[in-house]
C-alpha positions as CSV (number, residue, x, y, z in Angstrom):
1,M,81.9,83.1,130.6
2,H,79.2,80.4,131.3
3,G,79.6,76.9,130.1
4,A,77.1,77.6,127.2
5,E,78.2,80.8,126.1
6,A,81.7,79.5,125.5
7,K,80.8,77.0,123.9
8,H,78.7,79.0,122.1
9,E,82.0,81.5,120.8
10,S,84.2,79.3,120.5
11,E,81.8,77.3,117.4
12,A,80.8,80.8,116.2
13,I,85.1,81.2,116.4
14,A,84.8,77.9,113.9
15,G,82.5,78.9,111.7
16,N,84.2,82.5,110.9
17,K,87.6,80.7,110.5
18,A,85.8,78.0,108.2
19,N,83.9,81.3,106.3
20,W,87.5,82.7,105.6
21,D,89.2,79.6,104.5
22,D,86.3,79.6,101.7
23,R,87.1,83.7,100.9
24,A,91.0,82.9,100.5
25,D,90.0,80.9,97.4
26,V,87.7,83.7,95.9
27,H,89.7,86.6,96.8
28,V,93.1,85.1,95.2
29,R,90.9,84.9,92.2
30,S,89.1,88.2,92.4
31,E,89.7,91.6,89.5
32,M,89.6,93.2,93.8
33,Y,93.2,91.7,94.8
34,D,94.7,91.6,91.6
35,V,97.2,88.6,92.7
36,G,98.9,88.7,89.4
37,G,99.0,92.1,88.7
38,F,100.2,92.9,91.9
39,L,103.4,90.2,91.7
40,A,103.9,91.6,88.1
41,N,104.8,95.3,89.2
42,G,107.1,95.4,92.5
43,A,107.2,98.1,93.6
44,T,103.3,98.6,94.1
45,I,101.8,99.2,97.4
46,S,97.9,97.9,97.9
47,T,95.8,100.7,98.7
48,V,94.5,99.4,102.1
49,V,98.6,100.4,103.3
50,Q,98.6,103.8,102.1
51,N,96.1,104.9,103.4
52,D,97.0,102.9,106.8
53,L,100.4,104.7,105.4
54,S,98.8,108.5,105.4
55,I,97.5,107.8,109.0
56,L,100.7,106.6,110.9
57,A,103.8,108.1,108.9
58,P,103.3,111.1,110.8
59,H,104.3,109.0,114.5
60,L,107.2,107.2,112.7
61,P,110.4,108.3,112.0
62,E,111.1,110.1,108.5
63,S,112.2,106.7,107.1
64,G,109.1,105.5,107.5
65,V,108.9,102.0,108.2
66,R,111.6,101.2,106.5
67,G,114.1,99.4,108.8
68,R,110.9,98.7,111.7
69,S,109.9,95.1,112.5
70,L,106.3,94.6,112.0
71,L,103.4,92.4,112.7
72,H,100.3,92.9,110.1
73,L,97.4,91.0,113.0
74,Q,94.4,90.0,110.7
75,C,96.6,89.6,107.7
76,H,94.1,87.9,105.6
77,I,96.2,86.9,102.4
78,G,99.2,88.7,102.8
79,I,99.0,91.3,100.2
80,D,99.2,94.3,102.5
81,T,101.2,92.3,104.7
82,I,103.6,91.7,101.7
83,S,103.2,95.8,100.9
84,W,104.9,96.8,104.5
85,A,107.4,94.5,103.4
86,R,108.0,96.0,100.3
87,L,107.9,99.7,102.1
88,G,111.2,98.6,103.8
89,A,109.9,96.9,106.8
90,I,111.9,94.6,108.1
91,D,111.0,90.9,109.8
92,V,107.4,90.9,108.9
93,H,105.1,88.7,110.8
94,G,101.4,88.3,109.3
95,L,98.6,86.8,111.8
96,D,95.4,85.1,110.8
97,L,93.1,82.7,112.2
98,S,92.7,81.2,108.6
99,P,94.6,78.7,107.0
100,N,94.1,78.6,103.7
101,S,94.5,82.2,103.7
102,L,97.2,82.0,105.3
103,H,98.2,78.9,102.6
104,H,98.2,81.5,99.5
105,A,99.9,83.9,101.9
106,A,102.9,82.2,101.8
107,R,102.6,81.1,98.3
108,I,102.3,84.6,97.5
109,A,105.2,85.7,99.6
110,K,107.4,83.5,97.6
111,A,106.4,84.8,94.4
112,D,107.4,87.8,95.5
113,D,111.2,86.2,97.2
114,R,110.1,88.0,100.4
115,R,110.8,86.0,103.5
116,I,108.1,86.6,105.7
117,T,106.6,84.7,108.9
118,W,103.5,83.8,108.5
119,V,101.5,82.5,112.2
120,E,98.3,80.8,112.0
121,G,95.7,81.8,115.9
122,D,93.1,84.4,116.7
123,A,94.7,87.9,116.7
124,R,93.2,87.8,120.8
125,F,95.7,85.9,121.5
126,A,98.2,87.0,119.3
127,S,101.4,87.0,122.5
128,T,101.2,83.5,123.1
129,L,101.8,82.7,119.7
130,V,104.6,84.9,118.9
131,D,107.8,84.9,120.7
132,R,109.4,88.0,120.2
133,R,108.4,91.7,119.8
134,F,108.0,94.7,117.3
135,D,108.7,98.5,116.6
136,T,104.6,97.9,114.2
137,I,101.8,96.7,114.5
138,V,98.8,97.1,112.2
139,T,95.4,95.6,111.6
140,S,93.6,97.7,109.4
141,A,90.0,97.1,106.5
142,G,87.6,94.9,108.6
143,T,89.5,93.1,110.9
144,I,87.8,93.6,114.9
145,V,84.1,93.4,114.0
146,W,85.0,89.1,114.2
147,L,86.4,89.5,117.4
148,P,84.0,88.5,120.1
149,E,85.8,91.3,122.5
150,L,88.7,94.0,123.1
151,A,90.3,93.8,126.0
152,T,92.6,90.5,125.2
153,W,93.5,91.8,121.8
154,A,94.2,95.4,123.1
155,R,96.7,93.5,125.9
156,S,98.3,91.3,123.2
157,I,99.1,94.0,121.0
158,H,100.6,95.8,124.7
159,D,102.1,93.1,125.0
160,L,104.1,92.9,121.7
161,L,105.2,96.1,121.3
162,E,108.7,97.1,121.9
163,P,109.0,100.0,124.5
164,G,108.1,103.2,122.3
165,G,106.6,100.8,119.6
166,V,103.3,102.1,118.2
167,F,100.5,100.9,116.6
168,Q,97.7,101.3,114.1
169,I,94.3,99.9,113.6
170,R,91.6,101.3,110.7
171,D,88.2,100.0,110.0
172,D,84.9,100.4,108.9
173,H,83.2,103.5,111.4
174,P,81.2,101.1,114.5
175,I,78.4,103.4,112.4
176,L,77.8,101.4,109.1
177,G,77.2,98.3,111.3
178,A,74.4,100.3,113.4
179,M,72.9,100.8,109.8
180,A,73.5,97.6,108.8
181,F,76.0,99.0,105.6
182,E,72.7,100.6,104.2
183,P,72.3,104.3,105.4
184,W,70.7,105.9,105.9
185,T,68.3,104.1,108.5
186,I,69.7,102.5,112.4
187,T,68.5,99.2,112.7
188,D,70.8,97.5,115.0
189,D,73.1,98.2,117.8
190,Y,75.9,100.4,117.2
191,L,76.9,100.2,121.3
192,S,79.2,97.4,122.0
193,G,78.0,94.3,124.3
194,G,75.0,93.1,122.5
195,G,76.2,89.6,121.4
196,V,77.4,87.8,118.6
197,R,75.2,88.9,115.0
198,S,75.0,85.9,112.8
199,Y,73.9,85.6,109.2
200,E,74.1,84.0,106.0
201,D,76.2,85.3,102.6
202,S,77.3,83.2,100.5
203,A,78.6,86.0,98.6
204,T,82.1,87.8,100.1
205,Y,83.0,92.1,99.2
206,T,84.8,91.7,95.8
207,G,81.8,91.0,94.1
208,S,80.4,88.6,91.0
209,S,80.7,86.3,94.0
210,D,77.5,84.5,94.8
211,G,77.1,81.5,96.0
212,Q,81.3,80.8,96.1
213,I,81.0,80.5,100.5
214,A,80.2,77.1,101.0
215,H,80.2,78.2,104.8
216,A,77.9,81.0,104.8
217,T,77.4,81.5,108.1
218,N,79.4,84.7,109.3
219,H,78.6,85.5,113.3
220,E,79.9,89.2,114.2
221,W,80.4,91.7,117.2
222,R,79.9,95.3,117.6
223,H,82.7,97.3,119.3
224,D,81.8,101.0,119.6
225,L,84.4,103.5,119.4
226,G,84.9,103.9,123.2
227,E,84.8,100.4,123.6
228,V,88.2,100.3,121.1
229,I,89.7,103.8,123.1
230,G,88.9,102.6,126.3
231,S,90.4,98.4,125.4
232,L,93.7,100.0,124.5
233,L,94.1,102.8,127.2
234,D,93.2,100.0,130.0
235,A,96.5,98.0,128.7
236,G,98.6,100.4,129.1
237,L,99.0,101.8,125.6
238,H,99.1,106.1,124.9
239,I,96.0,107.2,122.3
240,E,98.1,109.9,119.6
241,S,95.4,110.4,117.6
242,V,91.6,109.3,116.6
243,S,90.2,109.9,113.3
244,E,86.8,109.5,111.6
245,L,87.6,109.4,107.5
246,P,85.8,109.9,104.7
247,Y,86.7,107.0,103.4
248,M,86.5,103.4,102.9
249,D,88.3,100.1,101.2
250,W,84.9,98.4,100.0
251,P,81.9,99.2,98.0
252,A,79.8,98.1,101.0
253,F,76.4,100.0,99.2
254,P,75.3,101.4,96.6
255,E,76.3,104.9,96.9
256,L,79.5,105.2,96.9
257,I,81.9,106.6,94.2
258,A,84.9,105.3,93.8
259,C,88.1,107.9,94.9
260,A,91.9,107.9,95.1
261,N,91.4,106.5,98.7
262,G,88.7,103.9,97.6
263,W,85.7,104.4,98.0
264,T,83.7,107.4,99.4
265,L,80.1,109.5,99.9
266,S,79.0,112.1,97.3
267,D,79.1,115.6,97.3
268,H,75.5,115.5,97.8
269,A,75.5,112.9,100.8
270,P,74.9,114.0,104.1
271,R,78.3,113.5,105.6
272,I,79.1,110.8,107.9
273,P,82.2,108.4,109.3
274,L,83.2,105.2,106.8
275,N,86.1,104.4,109.1
276,F,88.0,105.4,112.0
277,A,91.7,104.7,113.0
278,I,93.5,104.8,116.0
279,V,97.6,105.6,116.7
280,A,99.0,104.2,120.2
281,R,102.0,103.9,122.1
282,R,104.1,101.9,124.2
283,N,105.3,103.7,126.2
284,Q,109.1,103.7,126.6
285,R,109.4,102.8,129.7
286,S,109.2,99.0,129.8
287,E,106.1,97.3,132.0
């Protein structure tokens, strides 16, 4: 990477960090995250984690994540991370770029009487920030679009997994980015490699938040399914399943209707994927 390109990427990452620091304050107050309700009922598992577990469960022992160490990449304010702990995961770690997100996460975990290790940093370099391995690594719901490239991300995941350990990603399907989340016309790249997309947005996905984000510049990168799968394979992981799913975790556009998994299209709409999910495993043989 040339010097000017590296500087631009560094500035974009710093801009996203400031943006997500702002978002954390908005999200922790939001009805969507409902932090008070989550803490009031210790049996609550976030819808995001319920959806993740439905994909991951066939690749786990019958006991699920109970008794398994777990790393949650790009954990934001920790509601999903704490949900994994409530399901019985142990030695739980949550990693995020935003220190303000982690500040809220630590406060919420303390209120839930959970011991969780919070790590600040870029998910691409997680293996340089966490000095241990995990039985399970998860990431989901709006994550990799904030990463400039996936090769180092995938290698980090490989290196952080115990031999035989399992990784799962579930995220917005890249076709939605190609449609700028405004179906049904393709207006942007689907394929990777087109560079950064920068735009201004002073609101966030929790709704009723117009003008609340002071650092309003967002920087995103497109990652097609071929790149996601290829990066995990190149890192030495074995792909166990790939799914394209008819639901997502947030109301990305007006045509979506509420469903048990979050949000979906009506029966009369064209059938397109809204999420994708991949489960991969590190070889039992330690490389």
